[in-house]
C-alpha positions as CSV (number, residue, x, y, z in Angstrom):
1,M,-1.4,82.4,58.4
2,C,-4.0,81.3,60.9
3,I,-2.7,81.0,64.5
4,S,-3.7,77.4,64.8
5,A,-1.7,76.5,61.7
6,K,1.3,78.4,62.9
7,W,1.2,76.5,66.2
8,W,0.6,73.2,64.6
9,V,3.6,73.5,62.3
10,H,5.7,74.4,65.3
11,F,4.3,71.5,67.2
12,F,5.2,69.1,64.3
13,C,8.7,70.6,63.7
14,R,9.6,70.3,67.4
15,T,8.3,66.7,67.8
16,H,9.1,65.0,64.5
17,N,12.6,64.0,65.6
18,C,11.6,62.7,69.1
19,H,14.3,60.2,70.0
20,T,11.8,57.5,71.0
21,I,10.7,56.9,67.3
22,Q,13.0,55.3,64.8
23,Y,12.7,54.9,61.0
24,R,14.6,54.2,57.8
25,A,13.7,56.9,55.3
26,T,13.0,56.2,51.6
27,R,14.7,58.4,49.0
28,T,12.3,61.1,47.7
29,M,12.5,63.0,44.5
30,F,15.3,65.5,44.3
31,E,17.0,64.0,47.4
32,N,20.0,62.7,45.6
33,L,20.4,66.1,43.8
34,T,20.1,67.9,47.1
35,D,22.8,65.7,48.6
36,R,25.2,66.4,45.7
37,L,24.6,70.2,45.7
38,E,25.1,70.4,49.5
39,G,28.5,68.7,48.9
40,V,29.4,71.3,46.4
41,F,28.4,74.2,48.6
42,K,30.2,72.7,51.6
43,K,33.5,72.8,49.6
44,L,33.0,76.4,48.7
45,R,32.5,77.4,52.3
46,G,36.2,76.5,52.8
47,H,37.3,79.3,50.5
48,G,37.8,82.8,51.7
49,K,36.5,84.4,48.5
50,L,35.0,83.5,45.2
51,T,37.4,83.2,42.3
52,E,37.0,82.1,38.7
53,D,38.8,78.8,39.4
54,N,36.8,77.7,42.4
55,I,33.6,78.8,40.7
56,Q,34.5,76.7,37.6
57,D,35.3,73.7,39.8
58,A,32.0,74.0,41.7
59,M,30.0,74.4,38.4
60,R,31.6,71.3,36.9
61,E,30.3,69.3,39.9
62,V,26.9,71.0,39.6
63,R,26.7,70.0,36.0
64,I,27.5,66.4,36.8
65,A,24.9,66.4,39.6
66,L,22.2,67.7,37.2
67,L,23.1,65.1,34.6
68,D,22.9,62.4,37.2
69,A,19.4,63.8,38.2
70,D,18.4,63.0,34.5
71,V,18.3,66.7,33.5
72,S,18.8,67.0,29.7
73,F,22.4,67.9,28.6
74,K,21.3,71.1,26.9
75,V,19.4,72.4,30.0
76,A,22.2,71.5,32.4
77,K,24.7,73.2,30.2
78,Q,22.6,76.4,30.0
79,F,22.0,76.4,33.7
80,V,25.7,76.1,34.6
81,A,26.7,78.8,32.1
82,S,24.1,81.1,33.5
83,V,25.2,80.6,37.2
84,T,28.9,80.9,36.3
85,E,28.3,84.2,34.5
86,K,26.4,85.7,37.4
87,A,28.8,84.3,40.0
88,I,31.9,85.7,38.3
89,G,30.3,89.0,37.6
90,R,28.7,89.6,41.0
91,E,30.5,91.1,44.0
92,V,30.1,89.1,47.2
93,G,28.1,90.9,49.8
94,K,29.8,91.5,53.1
95,S,27.0,89.5,54.9
96,L,27.4,86.4,52.7
97,S,30.1,83.8,52.6
98,P,31.2,82.5,49.1
99,G,29.1,79.3,49.7
100,Q,26.1,81.3,50.6
101,Q,26.5,83.6,47.6
102,I,26.6,80.6,45.2
103,I,23.5,79.1,46.9
104,K,21.7,82.4,46.4
105,I,22.6,82.5,42.7
106,V,21.8,78.8,42.2
107,H,18.4,79.3,44.0
108,E,17.5,82.2,41.6
109,E,18.4,80.1,38.6
110,L,16.6,77.0,39.8
111,V,13.5,79.1,40.3
112,S,13.9,80.4,36.7
113,L,14.5,76.8,35.4
114,L,11.4,75.5,37.1
115,G,9.2,78.2,35.6
116,G,9.6,81.4,37.6
117,D,6.2,82.6,38.8
118,T,3.5,80.1,39.9
119,A,1.3,79.4,36.9
120,Q,-2.5,79.2,37.4
121,I,-5.2,77.7,35.2
122,E,-7.4,80.1,33.3
123,L,-10.8,80.1,35.1
124,D,-12.2,83.4,33.9
125,G,-13.8,84.4,30.6
126,R,-16.2,82.1,28.8
127,Q,-18.4,79.8,30.7
128,P,-18.1,76.9,31.1
129,V,-14.3,76.8,31.3
130,V,-13.2,73.7,29.3
131,I,-10.1,71.8,30.3
132,M,-8.8,68.9,28.2
133,M,-6.4,66.4,29.8
134,A,-3.9,64.9,27.4
135,G,-1.1,62.4,27.6
136,L,0.1,58.9,27.1
137,Q,-1.7,55.8,28.6
138,G,-0.6,55.1,32.1
139,S,0.4,58.7,33.0
140,G,-2.6,59.0,35.3
141,K,-5.0,61.3,33.3
142,T,-8.2,59.8,34.7
143,T,-7.2,59.9,38.4
144,T,-5.7,63.4,37.9
145,S,-9.0,64.6,36.3
146,G,-10.7,63.5,39.5
147,K,-8.1,65.2,41.6
148,L,-8.5,68.4,39.6
149,A,-12.3,68.3,40.0
150,K,-11.9,68.0,43.7
151,M,-9.5,70.8,44.0
152,L,-11.8,73.1,41.9
153,K,-14.9,72.0,43.8
154,D,-13.2,72.8,47.1
155,K,-12.6,76.4,45.7
156,G,-16.3,76.8,45.0
157,R,-16.4,75.7,41.4
158,R,-19.0,73.4,39.9
159,P,-17.0,70.9,37.8
160,Y,-18.4,68.4,35.3
161,L,-16.2,65.3,34.4
162,V,-16.3,64.0,30.9
163,P,-15.0,60.5,30.0
164,A,-13.9,60.7,26.4
165,D,-11.6,57.6,26.4
166,V,-13.8,55.0,24.6
167,Y,-10.9,52.6,24.0
168,R,-9.4,51.6,27.3
169,P,-11.4,49.0,29.1
170,A,-13.5,50.4,32.0
171,A,-12.1,53.9,31.5
172,I,-15.6,55.5,31.5
173,E,-16.6,53.4,34.6
174,Q,-13.4,54.5,36.4
175,L,-14.2,58.2,36.0
176,Q,-17.8,57.5,37.0
177,V,-16.6,55.9,40.3
178,L,-14.3,58.8,41.0
179,G,-17.2,61.2,40.3
180,D,-19.4,59.3,42.8
181,R,-16.7,59.4,45.5
182,L,-16.2,63.1,45.0
183,D,-19.9,63.9,44.5
184,V,-19.1,65.5,41.2
185,P,-21.4,64.9,38.2
186,V,-20.1,62.8,35.3
187,H,-21.3,62.9,31.7
188,P,-23.0,59.6,30.7
189,S,-20.6,58.7,27.9
190,T,-20.8,55.4,26.0
191,T,-18.2,53.5,24.0
192,A,-20.5,53.7,20.9
193,T,-20.2,57.5,20.7
194,K,-17.2,59.2,19.0
195,P,-15.0,61.2,21.4
196,V,-15.6,64.5,19.7
197,D,-19.4,64.0,19.9
198,I,-19.1,63.1,23.6
199,C,-17.3,66.4,24.2
200,T,-19.7,68.6,22.3
201,Q,-22.7,66.9,23.9
202,A,-21.1,67.3,27.4
203,I,-20.5,71.1,26.9
204,A,-24.1,71.6,25.8
205,E,-25.2,69.7,28.9
206,A,-22.9,71.8,31.1
207,K,-24.4,75.0,29.9
208,I,-27.9,73.8,30.6
209,K,-27.1,72.7,34.1
210,N,-24.8,75.6,34.9
211,Y,-21.6,73.7,35.5
212,D,-18.8,76.2,35.2
213,T,-15.8,73.9,34.6
214,V,-15.7,71.0,32.2
215,I,-12.8,68.5,32.5
216,I,-12.4,66.2,29.6
217,D,-10.5,62.9,30.2
218,T,-9.1,61.9,26.7
219,A,-7.7,58.6,25.5
220,G,-4.0,57.8,25.6
221,R,-1.7,55.4,23.8
222,L,1.5,53.6,24.8
223,H,3.3,56.0,22.5
224,V,2.5,59.0,20.4
225,D,0.8,58.1,17.1
226,N,-1.1,60.0,14.3
227,V,-4.5,58.4,15.3
228,L,-4.2,59.7,18.9
229,M,-3.1,63.1,17.9
230,G,-5.7,63.4,15.1
231,E,-8.5,62.6,17.6
232,L,-7.3,65.3,20.0
233,Q,-6.9,67.8,17.3
234,E,-10.5,67.0,16.2
235,I,-11.7,67.8,19.7
236,Q,-9.6,71.0,19.8
237,A,-11.2,72.1,16.6
238,A,-14.8,71.3,17.6
239,V,-14.6,72.7,21.1
240,Q,-13.5,76.1,22.5
241,L,-10.8,74.9,25.0
242,S,-9.6,77.1,27.8
243,E,-6.7,74.8,28.8
244,I,-5.0,71.8,27.4
245,L,-3.1,70.2,30.2
246,F,-0.5,67.6,29.4
247,V,-0.3,64.9,32.1
248,A,3.2,63.3,32.4
249,D,4.6,60.6,34.6
250,A,7.6,62.1,36.4
251,M,9.1,58.6,36.9
252,T,9.7,58.4,33.1
253,G,12.3,61.2,33.2
254,Q,13.4,62.6,29.9
255,D,10.9,60.4,28.0
256,A,8.2,62.6,29.6
257,V,10.0,65.7,28.3
258,T,10.3,64.4,24.8
259,V,6.6,63.4,24.6
260,A,5.5,66.7,26.2
261,D,7.4,68.6,23.5
262,K,5.7,66.5,20.8
263,F,2.2,67.2,22.3
264,N,3.0,70.9,22.5
265,T,4.1,71.0,18.9
266,D,0.9,69.3,17.6
267,L,-1.6,70.8,20.1
268,E,-0.1,73.9,21.7
269,I,-0.6,72.8,25.3
270,S,-1.1,75.4,28.0
271,G,0.5,73.7,30.9
272,I,1.8,70.5,32.4
273,I,0.8,68.3,35.3
274,L,3.5,65.9,36.7
275,T,2.2,62.9,38.4
276,K,4.1,60.5,40.9
277,M,6.2,63.4,42.3
278,E,6.1,61.6,45.7
279,G,8.3,58.8,44.3
280,D,12.0,58.4,44.2
281,A,12.6,59.5,40.6
282,R,15.6,61.7,40.0
283,G,13.6,64.8,39.1
284,G,15.0,65.4,35.6
285,A,11.5,65.8,34.0
286,A,10.6,68.6,36.5
287,L,13.9,70.4,35.9
288,S,13.9,70.2,32.1
289,I,10.3,70.3,30.9
290,K,9.7,74.1,31.1
291,T,12.9,74.9,29.2
292,V,12.2,72.3,26.5
293,T,8.5,73.0,25.9
294,G,8.3,76.6,27.1
295,K,5.1,75.7,29.0
296,P,4.9,75.8,32.8
297,I,4.2,73.0,35.3
298,K,0.9,73.9,36.8
299,F,0.2,71.0,39.1
300,V,1.9,68.0,40.6
301,G,0.5,64.8,41.9
302,V,2.0,63.8,45.2
303,G,0.1,60.6,46.1
304,E,-2.8,58.3,45.3
305,A,-5.4,60.0,47.4
306,L,-7.9,62.3,45.6
307,D,-6.6,65.4,47.5
308,A,-3.0,64.6,46.6
309,L,-2.8,67.3,43.9
310,E,-0.8,70.5,44.6
311,V,-0.2,73.8,42.8
312,F,3.4,73.9,41.6
313,H,5.4,76.7,43.2
314,P,8.8,77.0,41.5
315,E,10.3,79.0,44.3
316,R,9.3,76.5,47.0
317,V,10.5,73.5,45.0
318,A,13.9,75.3,44.4
319,S,14.1,75.8,48.2
320,R,13.4,72.2,48.8
321,I,16.1,71.1,46.3
322,L,18.6,73.2,48.1
323,G,17.7,71.7,51.5
324,M,16.0,74.9,52.7
325,G,12.6,73.1,53.3
326,D,9.2,74.4,52.3
327,V,7.5,75.7,55.4
328,L,4.8,77.6,53.4
329,T,3.5,74.4,51.8
330,L,3.7,72.7,55.2
331,I,1.6,75.5,56.7
332,E,-1.0,75.3,53.9
333,K,-1.3,71.5,54.5
334,A,-1.8,72.2,58.1
335,E,-4.4,74.8,57.5
336,A,-6.3,72.4,55.2
337,V,-6.6,69.7,57.8
338,V,-6.9,71.7,61.1
339,D,-10.4,72.4,62.3
340,K,-10.5,75.9,63.7
341,D,-12.8,75.0,66.7
342,Q,-10.8,71.9,67.5
343,A,-7.6,74.1,67.3
344,N,-9.0,76.6,69.8
345,K,-10.0,73.8,72.2
346,L,-6.5,72.3,71.9
347,A,-5.0,75.7,72.6
348,H,-7.1,76.0,75.7
349,K,-6.0,72.5,76.9
350,L,-2.3,73.5,76.3
351,Q,-2.7,76.6,78.3
352,T,-4.3,74.8,81.2
353,N,-2.1,71.7,81.1
354,Q,-4.8,69.4,80.0
355,F,-3.2,67.9,76.9
356,T,-4.1,64.2,77.1
357,L,-3.2,61.0,75.2
358,E,-6.6,61.4,73.5
359,D,-5.4,64.8,72.1
360,F,-2.2,63.1,71.2
361,L,-4.1,60.6,69.1
362,D,-6.0,63.5,67.4
363,Q,-2.7,65.1,66.4
364,I,-1.5,61.8,64.9
365,Q,-4.7,61.6,62.8
366,Q,-4.0,65.3,61.7
367,I,-0.5,64.3,60.5
368,K,-1.8,61.3,58.5
369,K,-4.3,63.6,56.7
370,M,-1.4,65.7,55.5
371,G,0.3,62.9,53.6
372,S,3.2,60.5,54.2
373,L,5.8,61.4,56.7
374,D,8.6,61.5,54.1
375,Q,6.6,64.1,52.2
376,I,5.9,66.2,55.2
377,L,9.5,66.0,56.5
378,S,10.9,67.0,53.2
379,M,9.4,70.4,53.8
380,V,11.2,70.9,57.1
381,P,14.4,72.9,56.8
382,G,17.6,70.9,57.6
383,I,15.9,67.5,57.5
384,N,18.5,66.2,55.0
385,K,21.3,66.9,57.5
386,L,19.4,64.9,60.2
387,K,19.0,61.9,57.9
388,K,22.8,61.8,57.3
389,I,23.7,61.5,61.0
390,K,24.6,58.0,62.0
391,D,21.9,56.4,64.0
392,A,19.8,59.5,63.6
393,P,16.4,59.2,65.3
394,Q,13.5,60.0,62.9
395,P,9.8,59.2,62.5
396,N,8.5,56.1,60.9
397,E,5.1,55.6,59.3
398,K,4.7,52.2,60.8
399,E,5.7,53.4,64.3
400,L,3.1,56.2,63.9
401,G,0.4,53.5,63.2
402,K,1.7,51.4,66.1
403,T,1.4,54.5,68.4
404,E,-2.2,55.0,67.2
405,A,-3.0,51.3,67.9
406,I,-1.6,51.5,71.4
407,I,-3.6,54.6,72.4
408,R,-6.7,53.2,70.9
409,S,-6.3,50.1,73.2
410,M,-6.4,52.3,76.3
411,T,-9.6,53.0,78.1
412,L,-11.0,56.5,78.1
413,K,-9.9,57.1,81.6
414,E,-6.3,55.9,80.8
415,R,-6.2,58.3,77.8
416,R,-7.2,61.2,80.0
417,N,-4.9,60.3,82.9
418,H,-1.8,58.4,81.8
419,K,-0.7,58.1,85.4
420,L,-3.3,55.3,85.9
421,I,-1.4,53.1,83.6
422,N,0.5,50.6,85.8
423,T,2.3,47.4,84.9
424,S,-0.8,45.2,84.5
425,R,-2.6,47.9,82.4
426,R,0.4,48.2,80.2
427,Q,0.4,44.4,79.5
428,R,-3.3,44.6,78.7
429,I,-2.8,47.6,76.3
430,A,0.1,45.7,74.7
431,D,-2.0,42.6,74.1
432,G,-4.9,44.7,72.8
433,S,-2.8,46.5,70.2
434,G,-0.6,43.5,69.2
435,T,2.5,45.2,70.5
436,S,4.9,44.7,73.4
437,I,5.2,46.4,76.8
438,T,8.4,48.0,75.5
439,D,6.3,49.7,72.7
440,V,3.8,50.9,75.3
441,N,6.6,52.3,77.5
442,R,8.0,54.0,74.4
443,V,4.7,55.8,73.7
444,L,4.2,56.9,77.2
445,K,7.7,58.2,77.4
446,S,7.2,60.1,74.2
447,Y,4.0,61.6,75.5
448,S,5.7,62.6,78.7
449,E,8.5,64.3,76.9
450,M,6.0,66.1,74.7
451,L,4.3,67.4,77.9
452,K,7.6,68.9,79.0
453,M,8.0,70.5,75.6
454,M,4.5,72.0,75.9
455,K,5.3,73.4,79.2
456,K,8.3,75.3,77.8
457,M,6.1,76.4,74.8
458,R,3.6,78.0,77.1
459,G,6.1,80.6,78.0
460,K,6.5,81.6,74.3
461,P,4.0,84.3,73.2
462,G,2.0,83.6,70.0
463,L,2.7,79.9,69.8
464,I,-0.3,78.6,71.8
465,T,-2.6,81.6,72.4
466,G,-1.7,83.4,69.3
467,E,-1.4,86.7,71.3
468,K,1.6,88.7,72.3
469,R,2.0,89.3,76.0
470,R,1.2,92.9,76.8
471,K,3.5,94.6,79.2
472,L,1.8,96.4,82.0
473,P,2.8,99.9,83.1
474,K,5.4,99.9,85.9
475,G,3.8,99.4,89.3
476,M,0.5,97.8,88.0
477,K,-0.3,94.1,88.7
478,K,-2.2,91.7,86.5
479,R,-5.8,91.1,87.8
480,R,-6.7,87.6,88.6
């Protein structure tokens, strides 16, 4: 982990619950399941030891929680049976309470349920690598094709987008627009050409122009039919495919699992991409689809932006479901948006007590690049407990935008020296940002409290400078 990212995550985790910012959180995927499971574990903490009876009681509630989360009955039954068997047969370690022991077992089983190891797409072997995107209409195949192209381009690949949906109005144009935004080449498909011919022509073109990854966006239907499947099978027979990725809308729950199973039976898919994972769906599709189809979830869509596609890590998702957070993903997001030179300058300012409102504004913009606050906060350990506290202070997307508007309404001198901001200046800033003096006071108070926090952090080795303090031999003094 780079030092700047480590500091940034500490900065965010320490400041996200500042009492000057209020919000009402939306429910995110898995949150209801997390709440239910935490209730089960809380009851177990009251027992001195694990017995078959209290394990059976707990597992009955876990099964209900899974079913309420739209997990298929068969998968929920298998999951509970496996956890029960391991819990009854395992001796409780001296360092773990009964509740902690069950959490450990449930975490292990959740990781297995979600796919075990992180699955990668196959990018080695024949060139170009050909990836076909399949799924029903409305699942987000076209946008996801663009997101995947961006992800691969950022990794140094040379992707080539191929519009093979000649039926949906403007489908070809949509992919061309995405390609222009991403600066990724798009095959010049036409609605007069058969999809299989588009694909063979595109691959020939990719070989000539040395594009190493071809992403084919195929047509969808409102439901599975023989015409759709026949067309996809025709492409599969004519083209040497490296991957067939089934794109499913996570909001459709068990319907997505059923359709995925049908596509897998007819096409032998290699992996799954779940879209709309940032929504408030119950999460049943994510928890059931690997067991039902036998194929791993490889990516998840977590927003509408073209960089809102993430590799699916079963262990991290399992930790998030159990309220443990996902600091690794948070760090990766920070590393993706933090400019190294900028971070070094910021570290110097922190060391020398020069952190200004202008720097505060820069940090707000960094946060916005990482995604919505609900997504980011879901990765912070213990955040669910904070949400449950009555009148709990927590960040608000709108308040963040309001803070940004207030700082932008200040002059450069005011941003660099907040002590200049007297009553008349506060009124001018409030008028300029469309807010009130109370809002301006709130931002200044938040900033002042942050400065106090920074002062305390300067005494902690590694958080700002990234270096451990070296102890000098006894009797020696540090040179100035």
